[in-house]
C-alpha positions in Angstrom: 38.5 122.9 -102.0 42.0 122.2 -103.7 43.7 123.5 -100.6 41.6 121.1 -98.3 42.5 118.1 -100.6 46.2 119.0 -100.3 45.9 119.1 -96.5 44.2 115.8 -96.5 47.0 114.3 -98.6 49.6 115.6 -96.2 47.7 114.0 -93.3 47.7 110.7 -95.1 51.5 111.1 -95.8 52.1 111.9 -92.1 50.4 108.8 -90.9 52.4 106.7 -93.5 55.7 108.1 -92.5 55.4 107.3 -88.8 56.9 103.9 -89.1 59.8 103.0 -91.1 58.2 99.9 -92.5 55.5 101.8 -94.3 56.9 105.2 -95.1 57.9 104.3 -98.7 54.7 102.3 -99.5 51.4 103.2 -101.0 49.8 100.3 -99.2 50.8 97.6 -96.7 48.5 94.5 -96.6 47.9 92.2 -93.7 50.7 90.1 -92.3 50.6 86.3 -92.6 48.4 86.2 -95.7 51.1 84.9 -98.0 53.7 83.8 -95.5 54.1 83.9 -91.7 55.4 87.3 -90.5 55.4 88.6 -94.1 53.2 91.5 -95.5 52.6 92.3 -99.0 53.4 96.0 -99.9 52.5 98.2 -102.8 54.6 101.1 -103.9 53.6 104.5 -105.2 54.5 103.2 -108.7 52.2 100.3 -108.3 54.8 97.6 -107.9 54.7 94.9 -105.2 57.1 93.2 -102.8 57.2 91.7 -99.2 58.4 93.1 -95.8 58.8 91.4 -92.5 57.5 92.6 -89.1 60.7 94.6 -88.6 60.1 96.5 -91.8 62.8 94.9 -93.7 62.3 94.3 -97.4 62.6 90.5 -97.9 61.3 90.6 -101.5 62.2 93.6 -103.5 59.2 95.7 -104.4 59.7 95.6 -108.3 57.0 93.3 -109.4 53.9 94.2 -111.2 52.0 91.2 -109.9 52.5 88.6 -107.2 50.2 85.5 -107.2 49.2 83.3 -104.3 51.7 81.0 -102.8 51.3 77.4 -104.1 52.6 74.1 -102.7 54.7 72.3 -105.2 55.6 68.5 -105.4 58.5 68.9 -103.1 56.1 70.2 -100.4 57.6 73.7 -100.4 55.8 76.9 -101.0 56.5 79.2 -103.8 55.1 82.4 -105.2 54.8 83.4 -108.8 56.2 86.9 -109.7 55.7 89.1 -112.7 58.2 91.9 -113.2 57.6 95.3 -114.7 60.8 94.8 -116.7 61.6 91.7 -118.8 63.9 89.4 -117.0 65.2 85.8 -116.9 65.4 84.2 -113.4 67.4 81.1 -112.3 67.7 79.9 -108.7 68.7 76.8 -106.8 68.8 75.5 -103.3 71.5 73.1 -102.1 72.0 71.3 -98.8 75.5 70.5 -97.9 75.7 68.1 -95.0 73.1 68.2 -92.2 73.7 71.8 -91.1 74.5 73.9 -94.2 72.0 75.2 -96.8 72.8 77.3 -99.8 70.5 79.3 -102.0 71.9 81.0 -105.0 70.7 82.3 -108.3 70.5 85.2 -110.6 68.2 87.2 -112.9 68.7 89.5 -115.9 66.6 92.5 -115.9 66.0 94.8 -118.8 64.4 98.3 -119.0 63.6 100.1 -122.2 62.9 103.8 -122.3 60.6 104.3 -125.4 58.8 106.9 -127.4 56.9 108.6 -128.6 58.5 111.8 -127.2 61.6 114.0 -127.1 65.0 113.0 -125.7 67.4 115.7 -124.7 71.1 116.0 -124.8 72.9 118.2 -122.3 76.3 119.9 -122.5 79.0 119.6 -119.8 79.2 122.2 -117.0 81.2 122.4 -113.8 79.6 120.3 -111.1 76.6 121.7 -109.2 75.7 123.9 -112.2 72.6 123.5 -114.4 73.6 121.8 -117.8 72.5 123.5 -120.9 70.4 121.7 -123.6 72.6 121.1 -126.7 70.2 118.9 -128.7 66.7 117.5 -129.0 65.7 114.3 -130.9 62.2 113.2 -131.6 61.3 109.5 -131.3 58.3 107.7 -132.8 55.9 105.6 -130.7 57.5 102.4 -129.3 60.9 103.5 -130.7 63.6 102.6 -128.2 65.3 105.8 -126.7 67.6 103.9 -124.3 67.9 100.3 -123.3 69.5 99.0 -120.0 70.2 95.5 -118.8 71.7 94.2 -115.5 72.7 90.8 -114.1 71.4 90.6 -110.5 73.0 87.7 -108.7 72.0 86.7 -105.2 73.4 84.2 -102.6 72.4 83.2 -99.1 73.8 80.8 -96.6 72.2 79.3 -93.5 74.4 77.3 -91.1 72.4 75.6 -88.2 74.6 75.3 -85.2 71.8 73.5 -83.4 68.0 73.3 -83.3 67.8 76.8 -81.8 70.8 78.7 -83.2 71.9 79.6 -86.7 74.1 81.8 -88.7 73.0 83.4 -92.0 74.8 85.4 -94.6 73.7 86.8 -97.9 74.6 88.9 -100.9 72.4 90.3 -103.5 72.6 92.9 -106.3 69.6 94.9 -107.2 68.8 97.3 -110.1 66.3 100.1 -109.8 65.0 101.7 -113.0 62.5 104.2 -111.4 63.9 107.2 -109.2 62.4 109.4 -106.6 63.5 113.0 -107.0 62.5 115.1 -103.8 63.9 118.1 -102.0 61.5 118.0 -99.1 62.2 116.7 -95.5 59.1 114.4 -95.6 57.1 112.6 -98.4 54.5 114.7 -100.1 52.1 114.2 -103.0 54.2 116.4 -105.3 57.3 114.2 -105.0 58.6 113.6 -108.5 59.3 110.1 -109.9 61.3 109.7 -113.1 62.3 106.6 -115.0 65.9 105.8 -116.3 66.5 107.7 -119.4 69.3 108.4 -121.9 70.6 110.8 -119.2 69.8 109.0 -116.0 71.4 105.6 -115.4 69.7 102.9 -113.2 70.7 102.8 -109.6 72.6 99.7 -108.6 73.2 98.3 -105.1 75.3 95.4 -103.7 74.2 94.4 -100.2 76.1 92.1 -97.8 74.5 90.9 -94.6 75.5 88.6 -91.7 73.4 87.6 -88.8 73.2 85.3 -85.7 69.7 84.0 -84.8 68.9 82.4 -81.5 65.7 81.0 -80.0 65.0 80.4 -76.4 62.6 78.3 -74.2 61.2 76.1 -76.9 61.0 79.0 -79.4 59.1 81.2 -77.0 61.7 83.8 -77.5 63.3 84.8 -80.8 66.4 86.9 -80.9 68.8 88.1 -83.8 71.6 90.3 -84.4 72.4 91.3 -88.0 75.0 93.6 -89.6 74.9 94.8 -93.1 76.7 96.9 -95.8 75.2 98.3 -98.9 77.3 99.8 -101.7 75.3 101.9 -104.2 76.0 103.4 -107.6 74.3 106.1 -109.7 72.5 107.7 -106.7 70.3 110.5 -108.0 70.6 114.0 -106.5 70.0 117.5 -107.7 72.0 120.8 -107.9 71.5 123.7 -105.6 68.6 125.9 -106.3 67.2 123.2 -108.8 63.7 123.4 -110.2 62.1 119.9 -109.7 58.4 120.5 -110.4 57.0 120.8 -113.9 60.5 121.3 -115.2 60.8 120.2 -118.9 64.6 120.1 -118.6 64.7 118.3 -115.2 67.5 116.0 -116.3 69.9 119.0 -116.6 69.4 119.7 -112.8 70.2 116.2 -111.8 73.5 114.6 -110.7 74.5 111.0 -110.0 77.0 109.8 -107.5 77.8 106.9 -105.2 76.2 105.9 -101.9 76.7 103.6 -98.9 74.5 102.3 -96.1 75.7 100.2 -93.1 74.5 99.3 -89.6 73.4 96.7 -87.1 69.9 95.5 -86.2 69.0 94.0 -82.9 65.6 92.1 -82.5 63.8 90.2 -79.8 60.3 88.7 -80.0 58.1 86.8 -77.6 55.8 84.4 -79.4 53.8 82.6 -76.7 51.7 83.4 -73.7 49.1 86.0 -73.0 51.8 88.7 -73.2 53.5 88.9 -76.6 55.5 91.5 -78.5 58.7 92.4 -80.1 61.5 95.1 -79.8 63.6 96.1 -82.8 66.5 98.6 -82.7 68.6 99.6 -85.6 71.9 101.6 -85.5 72.8 102.7 -89.1 74.1 105.4 -91.4 73.1 106.1 -95.0 75.3 108.5 -96.9 76.2 109.5 -100.4 78.9 111.3 -102.3 78.2 113.4 -105.4 80.8 115.5 -107.3 79.9 119.1 -106.8 77.8 118.7 -103.7 78.9 119.2 -100.1 82.4 120.1 -101.2 82.7 116.6 -102.7 82.6 115.0 -99.2 80.2 112.3 -98.0 76.9 113.6 -96.6 73.8 112.0 -95.0 71.0 111.4 -97.5 67.4 112.0 -96.9 66.7 108.5 -95.4 69.7 108.6 -92.9 68.2 107.9 -89.5 71.0 106.6 -87.2 68.6 105.5 -84.4 65.4 103.5 -85.0 63.5 101.9 -82.2 60.2 100.1 -82.7 58.3 98.2 -80.0 55.0 96.5 -80.1 53.4 94.6 -77.2 50.0 93.0 -76.7 48.1 91.3 -73.9 45.3 88.8 -74.3 42.9 89.0 -71.4 40.6 86.2 -72.7 39.4 85.1 -76.1 37.3 88.1 -76.6 39.4 91.0 -75.2 43.0 92.1 -75.9 45.1 95.3 -75.6 48.2 96.5 -77.4 50.7 99.3 -77.5 53.2 100.5 -80.1 56.1 102.8 -79.5 58.2 104.4 -82.3 61.4 106.5 -82.0 63.4 107.6 -85.0 66.3 110.1 -85.5 65.2 113.2 -87.3 65.4 113.4 -91.0 68.4 115.3 -92.5 67.7 118.7 -94.0 69.6 121.6 -95.5 69.2 124.9 -93.6 70.8 128.2 -94.3 73.7 129.2 -92.0 73.6 132.9 -92.9 71.6 135.4 -95.0 72.0 138.2 -97.3 69.7 141.3 -97.1 69.1 143.5 -100.1 66.8 146.4 -99.3 63.7 144.6 -97.8 64.5 141.2 -99.2 66.1 138.6 -97.1 67.9 135.8 -99.0 69.0 132.6 -97.0 72.6 131.6 -97.7 74.7 128.6 -96.9 78.2 129.8 -96.3 80.0 126.5 -96.5 77.8 124.9 -99.2 77.0 121.9 -97.1 74.2 119.5 -97.9 71.9 118.1 -95.2 73.7 120.0 -92.4 70.9 119.8 -89.8 68.2 117.4 -88.7 64.6 117.9 -87.7 63.8 116.9 -84.1 63.6 113.3 -83.1 60.4 111.6 -84.0 58.6 109.5 -81.3 55.1 108.4 -80.6 53.1 106.0 -78.5 49.8 104.4 -79.5 47.3 102.3 -77.5 44.5 100.1 -78.7 41.9 97.7 -77.2 40.2 95.1 -79.3 36.8 93.3 -78.5 36.1 90.3 -80.7 32.4 89.7 -80.9 31.1 86.3 -80.0 29.8 83.9 -82.7 26.0 83.4 -82.4 26.4 79.9 -84.0 29.3 77.5 -84.0 29.5 77.3 -87.7 29.0 81.1 -88.3 31.3 82.4 -91.0 30.8 86.1 -90.1 33.5 87.4 -87.8 33.7 91.0 -86.4 35.4 93.1 -83.8 35.6 96.5 -82.4 38.9 98.4 -82.0 39.3 101.4 -79.6 42.5 103.2 -80.2 44.5 106.3 -79.2 47.1 107.6 -81.7 49.8 109.8 -80.3 48.9 109.1 -76.7 51.2 111.7 -75.0 50.3 114.5 -77.5 53.8 114.7 -79.2 54.0 117.5 -81.8 56.3 115.6 -84.2 57.5 118.0 -87.0 56.3 117.3 -90.5 58.7 119.9 -91.6 60.5 123.1 -90.5 60.4 126.5 -92.3 61.9 130.0 -91.6 60.1 133.4 -91.4 60.8 136.8 -90.1 60.0 137.5 -86.5 56.9 139.6 -86.3 58.2 141.8 -83.5 61.9 142.1 -84.7 61.8 141.8 -88.4 65.6 141.7 -88.6 65.6 138.3 -86.8 64.7 135.1 -88.6 62.9 132.3 -86.6 62.4 128.5 -87.3 58.8 127.3 -87.2 57.9 123.7 -86.6 54.9 122.5 -88.7 53.2 119.5 -87.1 50.3 118.0 -89.2 49.1 115.8 -86.4 50.2 117.5 -83.2 47.5 116.2 -80.8 46.0 113.0 -79.5 43.7 111.2 -82.0 41.1 108.8 -80.5 39.4 106.4 -82.9 36.8 103.7 -82.9 36.5 101.2 -85.7 34.4 98.2 -86.6 35.9 95.4 -88.7 34.3 92.3 -90.2 35.1 89.6 -92.6 33.2 86.5 -93.9 
């Protein structure tokens, strides 16, 4: 029974990681409920934020609660946020002339790592080596072990060239006090989350973005081109041969370094007519540098996917019938594979000769889905009950996308090692669903 539950969790994880926009979220709510083209998201740590239809995080997912948008006296819509950490927020919007709008503000976030519990002190070792425990201190309940605070300024600029064209630029700083520690190629239920402690500093990121936005044919078509650069500090990684699961002294196996992410995003969307849809393509790199890893050189981190293409199209035959299709293509996830091996008697030990990190990628992920929706007619004009049928095909051309890759001895020639692709969902998945609301 336990094994069946684990397989079920893996299936859920595989569905969740198929699209970039949902791979890091526990739940993605419906679009347009709070704001047009925005969807509320819930993380695995039960915090909330917002993403747009391209999967970009427009409101950082760090809030413990987000209330409904309300219309204030100035006619604008606002949302009330409650953060998991204490913070003070200040923001302002200023219009300069007829074409230029500035939005700027800052917040101060705090995080307290508290008892009851033990806090460890570790000695110094050469990089990429497990640090020994040199001291243990006990703390009472609610006693502060470590306190962190960070200013998080943000700034955005919107310059309207004309009614259909604008240029936008932004800067924001973000602090993250909860960290994912994982050495797998894909998300799994046993991934480790750890808070900032006396040994683990909060991750900091400074992001800069510049974009050109242009609409055509009375806003029938939306297009945009954005470039961005993100500088990151205190990126969390682990030593070679680390023990991440149920490790009491996990902090001694962790390292922190710097990171960077940069790229360009291209987007086009058709809003009107029977045929609608959008195409998004992102060319990007996400890298990090940690002393002691990869010979102290930059290497791609787990989330580095240089090419990311997402397409969604739909056609409305009439008021009751519609069809849609989605296509996803993403570069494979970086992984660390052995480049050689050592054989001692009957034991084969994989070995990485040049000590590189994330030196290979799993094969490219791509998938096509189809669906047909039938909206049931209302029996009465004032009927509040609405329902529809959805007939869908997931993975229409039967692509065996790899969930992970592992190695084993060849059954016929034991001296040879072969790579095996594990695909959790490697076949077509038809489905029928009935939805209703009232």
